[in-house]
C-alpha positions in Angstrom: 3.9 -60.7 -29.8 7.7 -59.8 -28.7 8.4 -57.8 -25.4 9.3 -54.3 -27.2 5.7 -54.3 -29.3 3.7 -55.6 -26.0 5.5 -52.8 -23.9 4.2 -50.4 -26.8 0.6 -51.7 -27.2 0.6 -51.8 -23.2 1.3 -47.6 -23.4 -0.9 -47.2 -26.1 -3.4 -49.1 -23.9 -2.6 -46.8 -21.0 -3.0 -43.7 -22.8 -6.3 -44.3 -23.8 -7.5 -45.5 -20.7 -6.6 -42.1 -18.7 -8.2 -40.4 -22.2 -11.6 -42.5 -21.7 -11.0 -41.4 -17.6 -11.2 -38.6 -18.2 -13.8 -38.3 -20.8 -16.4 -40.3 -18.3 -15.4 -39.1 -15.0 -17.7 -35.7 -14.7 -20.8 -36.9 -13.0 -22.0 -38.4 -10.5 -24.0 -41.4 -12.4 -22.8 -44.9 -10.6 -24.3 -48.1 -9.9 -24.8 -49.8 -6.4 -22.9 -52.6 -6.3 -24.0 -52.8 -2.7 -26.1 -51.2 0.3 -24.4 -47.8 0.0 -21.5 -48.8 -1.5 -21.7 -47.3 -5.1 -19.0 -47.6 -8.2 -19.0 -45.3 -11.5 -17.7 -46.2 -15.0 -14.9 -43.9 -14.2 -13.6 -46.1 -11.3 -13.5 -49.1 -13.1 -11.5 -47.3 -15.8 -8.9 -46.2 -13.8 -8.8 -49.1 -12.1 -7.7 -50.6 -15.1 -6.0 -47.8 -16.4 -3.5 -47.8 -13.0 -2.9 -51.8 -13.8 -2.1 -51.4 -16.9 0.6 -48.3 -15.8 1.8 -50.8 -13.0 3.0 -53.2 -15.6 4.2 -51.2 -18.4 6.3 -49.3 -15.6 7.5 -53.2 -14.0 8.4 -54.1 -17.7 10.7 -51.2 -17.8 12.4 -51.9 -14.7 12.9 -48.8 -13.5 15.1 -48.6 -10.1 14.5 -47.3 -6.3 15.0 -43.3 -7.5 12.7 -43.5 -10.7 10.4 -44.8 -8.6 10.3 -42.1 -5.6 9.8 -39.9 -8.2 6.5 -41.5 -9.5 5.1 -41.0 -6.5 2.2 -38.1 -5.3 3.8 -34.6 -4.4 3.6 -34.8 -0.9 0.7 -32.8 0.0 -1.2 -35.5 -1.6 0.7 -38.4 0.5 0.7 -36.3 3.9 -3.3 -35.4 3.8 -4.1 -39.6 2.6 -2.3 -40.7 6.0 -3.7 -38.0 8.7 -6.9 -38.4 7.1 -6.3 -42.3 7.7 -5.5 -42.2 11.7 -9.4 -40.3 11.7 -10.5 -43.8 10.5 -9.9 -45.1 14.9 -12.1 -42.2 15.8 -14.5 -43.5 13.5 -17.9 -45.0 15.3 -19.0 -46.7 11.4 -15.5 -47.9 10.5 -17.4 -48.8 7.0 -17.8 -45.3 6.2 -15.1 -43.9 7.2 -13.2 -46.9 5.4 -15.4 -46.5 2.5 -14.1 -42.2 2.2 -10.5 -43.4 2.6 -10.7 -45.2 -0.2 -12.1 -42.5 -2.0 -9.0 -39.9 -0.9 -6.2 -42.9 -2.1 -8.6 -43.2 -5.4 -8.1 -39.6 -5.9 -5.4 -38.5 -4.3 -2.6 -41.0 -4.8 -3.8 -42.9 -7.9 -5.7 -40.6 -9.5 -2.3 -38.2 -9.0 0.2 -40.9 -9.7 -2.0 -42.0 -13.4 -2.5 -38.6 -14.3 1.6 -37.9 -13.0 2.8 -40.4 -15.4 0.6 -39.6 -18.7 1.8 -35.9 -18.3 4.9 -36.4 -17.7 5.3 -39.5 -20.6 3.2 -37.5 -23.5 5.1 -34.2 -23.1 2.8 -31.2 -24.8 0.8 -34.0 -27.3 -0.6 -35.4 -24.2 -1.6 -32.0 -22.6 -3.3 -31.2 -25.4 -4.9 -34.5 -25.8 -6.4 -34.2 -21.8 -7.3 -30.7 -22.5 -8.9 -31.8 -26.2 -11.0 -34.9 -24.2 -11.5 -32.8 -20.7 -13.2 -30.4 -23.5 -15.3 -32.3 -25.3 -17.2 -33.4 -22.1 -17.4 -30.2 -20.4 -19.0 -29.0 -23.6 -21.7 -32.3 -23.4 -22.3 -31.3 -19.8 -23.3 -27.6 -20.5 -25.3 -28.2 -23.4 -27.2 -30.8 -21.2 -27.6 -28.0 -18.3 -28.7 -25.8 -21.2 -31.6 -28.0 -21.9 -32.7 -28.5 -18.6 -32.2 -24.9 -17.6 -34.7 -23.5 -20.7 -37.0 -26.2 -18.9 -38.7 -24.3 -16.6 -41.8 -25.6 -15.9 -40.3 -29.3 -16.3 -36.9 -28.9 -14.0 -37.0 -27.6 -10.4 -33.6 -25.2 -10.1 -31.9 -27.6 -8.1 -31.6 -29.4 -10.7 -30.3 -27.9 -14.1 -26.9 -29.9 -12.7 -26.3 -31.2 -16.2 -24.9 -34.8 -15.3 -24.1 -34.4 -11.8 -26.3 -34.7 -8.6 -28.0 -31.1 -8.4 -26.8 -27.1 -9.2 -24.1 -27.3 -6.3 -22.0 -29.7 -7.1 -22.6 -28.7 -11.4 -21.6 -24.8 -9.8 -17.8 -26.5 -8.0 -17.6 -28.6 -11.6 -17.9 -24.8 -13.3 -16.3 -22.9 -11.3 -13.2 -25.7 -12.1 -13.6 -25.3 -15.9 -15.2 -21.6 -16.3 -11.8 -19.8 -15.6 -9.6 -21.8 -18.1 -12.4 -21.1 -21.0 -12.4 -18.0 -20.6 -7.7 -18.0 -21.0 -8.6 -19.9 -24.1 -10.5 -17.3 -25.9 -7.0 -15.4 -25.7 -4.9 -18.4 -25.8 -5.9 -19.3 -29.6 -5.5 -17.2 -32.7 -8.3 -18.9 -35.5 -11.3 -16.4 -34.9 -13.8 -19.2 -34.6 -12.6 -21.0 -31.7 -12.0 -17.9 -30.5 -15.9 -17.3 -30.6 -16.5 -20.9 -30.1 -15.0 -20.3 -26.1 -16.6 -17.3 -25.4 -20.4 -18.7 -26.4 -19.3 -21.6 -24.0 -18.4 -19.2 -21.5 -21.2 -17.3 -21.2 -23.3 -20.2 -21.6 -21.3 -21.8 -18.6 -22.2 -18.1 -16.6 -25.4 -18.6 -17.4 -26.8 -22.4 -16.2 -24.4 -21.3 -12.7 -27.4 -21.4 -10.2 -25.0 -21.8 -7.2 -24.4 -18.1 -6.4 -20.8 -19.4 -4.2 -20.0 -20.7 -7.2 -20.5 -18.0 -9.8 -19.1 -15.2 -7.1 -16.2 -17.3 -7.4 -15.7 -17.6 -11.4 -16.5 -14.2 -11.7 -13.9 -13.0 -9.4 -11.3 -15.5 -11.2 -12.0 -14.0 -14.5 -11.6 -10.5 -13.3 -8.0 -11.4 -12.0 -6.7 -13.4 -15.1 -8.1 -10.6 -17.3 -6.9 -7.5 -14.8 -3.3 -9.3 -14.7 -3.6 -9.3 -18.1 -4.0 -5.3 -18.5 -6.8 -2.7 -19.1 -7.4 -4.2 -23.0 -8.4 -7.4 -21.2 -9.7 -7.1 -18.1 -12.2 -3.1 -18.8 -14.2 -5.2 -22.1 -14.6 -8.1 -19.3 -16.1 -6.4 -16.9 -18.2 -4.6 -18.8 -19.6 -7.8 -20.2 -19.8 -9.4 -16.7 -21.4 -6.1 -15.6 -23.8 -6.0 -18.2 -24.3 -9.5 -18.2 -25.3 -9.1 -14.5 -27.0 -5.6 -14.8 -29.6 -6.4 -18.2 -29.3 -10.4 -18.5 -29.9 -12.8 -15.6 -32.5 -10.5 -13.8 -34.8 -11.5 -17.3 -33.6 -15.1 -17.8 -36.0 -17.8 -17.1 -34.2 -18.9 -13.9 -34.5 -14.8 -12.6 -30.4 -16.0 -12.0 -29.8 -12.9 -9.7 -32.4 -14.0 -7.3 -31.3 -17.7 -7.5 -27.7 -16.8 -7.0 -29.2 -14.1 -3.4 -31.3 -17.0 -2.7 -28.7 -20.2 -2.6 -25.9 -18.2 -0.1 -28.3 -15.6 1.8 -28.1 -15.8 5.7 -32.0 -15.7 6.1 -34.9 -16.9 4.1 -38.1 -15.3 3.6 -39.4 -16.1 6.7 -36.8 -14.3 8.5 -35.4 -17.5 9.5 -31.2 -18.5 9.2 -30.7 -20.5 6.3 -29.7 -24.4 7.4 -26.4 -24.0 6.3 -24.3 -21.6 8.5 -26.4 -23.3 11.7 -24.9 -26.7 10.3 -21.5 -24.3 10.1 -21.4 -23.9 13.8 -22.2 -26.6 14.8 -19.6 -28.1 12.7 -17.2 -25.8 14.4 -17.6 -27.0 18.1 -17.7 -30.7 16.6 -14.4 -29.6 15.2 -13.5 -27.9 19.2 -14.1 -31.1 20.9 -12.3 -33.2 18.5 -9.4 -30.6 17.2 -6.7 -34.1 17.0 -8.8 -36.8 14.8 -12.1 -35.4 14.7 -15.2 -37.8 14.7 -13.8 -39.9 11.9 -14.0 -39.7 7.7 -17.1 -40.1 7.0 -18.9 -39.8 10.2 -20.2 -36.4 9.5 -23.9 -36.6 9.7 -23.4 -39.2 11.9 -22.1 -37.1 15.4 -23.7 -33.7 13.9 -26.5 -33.9 15.8 -25.4 -33.7 19.0 -23.4 -30.6 18.2 -26.1 -28.2 18.1 -26.6 -27.2 21.6 -28.7 -23.9 21.9 -29.1 -23.6 17.7 -32.9 -24.5 16.3 -32.0 -27.1 14.3 -35.0 -27.1 11.4 -36.9 -30.2 10.6 -37.9 -31.1 7.3 -35.5 -31.9 4.2 -32.8 -29.1 3.1 -30.8 -28.6 -0.2 -28.5 -31.4 -0.8 -23.9 -30.3 -0.9 -24.4 -27.0 1.1 -21.9 -28.0 3.7 -18.6 -26.0 4.6 -16.3 -28.2 2.6 -12.9 -27.0 4.9 -15.3 -27.1 8.8 -16.3 -30.9 7.0 -12.7 -32.0 6.8 -11.8 -30.4 10.0 -14.8 -31.7 11.9 -14.2 -35.3 10.5 -10.3 -35.3 10.6 -8.9 -33.2 12.3 -6.2 -29.8 12.4 -3.5 -31.4 10.5 -5.3 -33.0 7.9 -7.4 -29.5 7.2 -3.6 -28.1 6.9 -2.8 -30.8 4.9 -5.3 -30.4 2.2 -4.8 -26.7 2.5 -1.6 -27.4 1.5 -3.0 -29.4 -1.2 -4.3 -26.6 -3.1 -2.1 -24.1 -2.1 0.8 -26.1 -4.0 -1.3 -26.7 -7.2 -2.3 -23.1 -6.8 1.2 -21.8 -6.6 3.1 -24.2 -9.2 0.1 -22.8 -12.2 0.9 -19.3 -10.9 4.6 -19.7 -11.2 4.1 -21.4 -14.3 2.2 -18.7 -15.9 4.7 -16.1 -14.9 7.5 -17.7 -16.6 5.4 -18.4 -19.4 6.4 -15.0 -21.7 7.8 -16.8 -23.9 4.5 -18.1 -25.2 1.2 -16.2 -24.8 -0.7 -19.2 -24.8 1.5 -21.3 -22.3 0.9 -18.6 -20.1 -3.0 -18.0 -20.5 -3.2 -22.1 -19.8 -1.6 -21.8 -16.8 -3.5 -18.1 -15.5 -6.5 -20.4 -16.4 -5.7 -23.6 -14.0 -5.0 -21.3 -12.0 -7.8 -19.2 -11.6 -10.0 -22.3 -12.1 -8.2 -24.1 -8.4 -8.6 -21.3 -6.5 -12.5 -21.0 -7.9 -12.8 -24.2 -6.3 -11.3 -23.7 -3.0 -13.8 -20.3 -2.7 -16.9 -22.4 -4.0 -15.8 -25.5 -1.4 -16.9 -22.4 1.1 -20.1 -23.1 0.4 -19.8 -26.4 -0.6 -18.6 -30.0 -0.2 -17.2 -30.8 -3.7 -14.8 -33.8 -2.9 -17.7 -35.9 -4.2 -17.7 -38.4 -7.3 -17.6 -36.8 -10.4 -15.3 -33.6 -9.6 -12.4 -35.5 -7.3 -10.9 -36.4 -10.0 -11.0 -33.4 -12.8 -9.8 -31.6 -9.8 -6.8 -34.0 -9.3 -6.1 -33.7 -12.8 -5.9 -30.3 -12.7 -3.5 -30.5 -9.8 -1.4 -32.3 -11.2 -1.5 -30.4 -14.7 0.0 -27.3 -12.8 2.8 -28.8 -12.1 3.7 -29.7 -15.4 3.1 -26.5 -17.2 6.8 -25.6 -16.5 8.3 -28.5 -17.9 11.0 -28.0 -20.6 10.7 -24.9 -23.4 10.8 -27.1 -26.0 7.5 -28.7 -24.6 5.7 -25.7 -24.3 3.2 -25.0 -27.4 4.6 -22.1 -29.9 2.9 -18.5 -30.1 1.4 -19.4 -33.2 -0.1 -23.1 -32.2 
């Protein structure tokens, strides 16, 4: 095989690897390869894909400046570096290193792989990636709907699709549903628009995290309002109708499920577990503002910071911490600021792309959907710590996609596409 054919085969393998990773990544299923160390199928495919990309790039012999351009955005590098500094404060060094390796996987390896795929493939790569992600989204939605209607067999918390619970599913839907809503207006064929509409309504119905539902609704309304009253008015009427006349009579009584999931007090008048935990997390952060207590050491240290706060015993609902407080207490103020820069740079890039997309309504809607999805995810993270397996890589993919939505005009889809 000639070198040219070998390089072409590597390119095809790289493209297939990225698409396979995007297809199988939205799940929290993993294999415990040793105590408290897990490996998911997407971890393996991403590692293999990154290896293929690195070999392909070496054969192309890029210069030093070309290598620099392949690095992740500076907020990703800064956040990863500052998170690494927190390891020196960790009591459990193994847990800290494992969490940092996951950050490297998402924000460095994943970012570089997705950037190369989108940069080299142009509009075709974007369409393929979004199409594959759409297939994965539809499968997860069908699984969640099946769980949702099994009211006697599945607890409300376990209406979770391929994830661990309703809270993590809510985070995934917060990322995805605004883009699905944007798809209703980004395409012309009526059957496809109807399909997007059905997917959006189904997604709203199976979202049982009140935080995620609220964030999704606000993001969709904001996107519709920016598009004008002809889009906003029917969207707002539909959402009001859903909230007032449909959700109270659903099998899971969604309106009550949403309220209970973010309520300040339970039915006995006791404070819900999450809010005392937030106060304890902030107390811990005040005691360790520089580098925190170390990645992966949040739960190990949180108990001693309850002080006079009554700490309830018994099992608690998983994934109810505040991600920003977890990062602040675990890694310090500077690392949290760097993570906020990661979020802001991604949302800002998508907003700029939406504002510059007047020549292509399809492009403008896609960019607006990405911006709204990232914003909804950021809000949902106030109630759920969503930098977890199954969501981390899709989140980073959208961050990188946002940066490529302003690529040259000749790569943009035409209005009739």
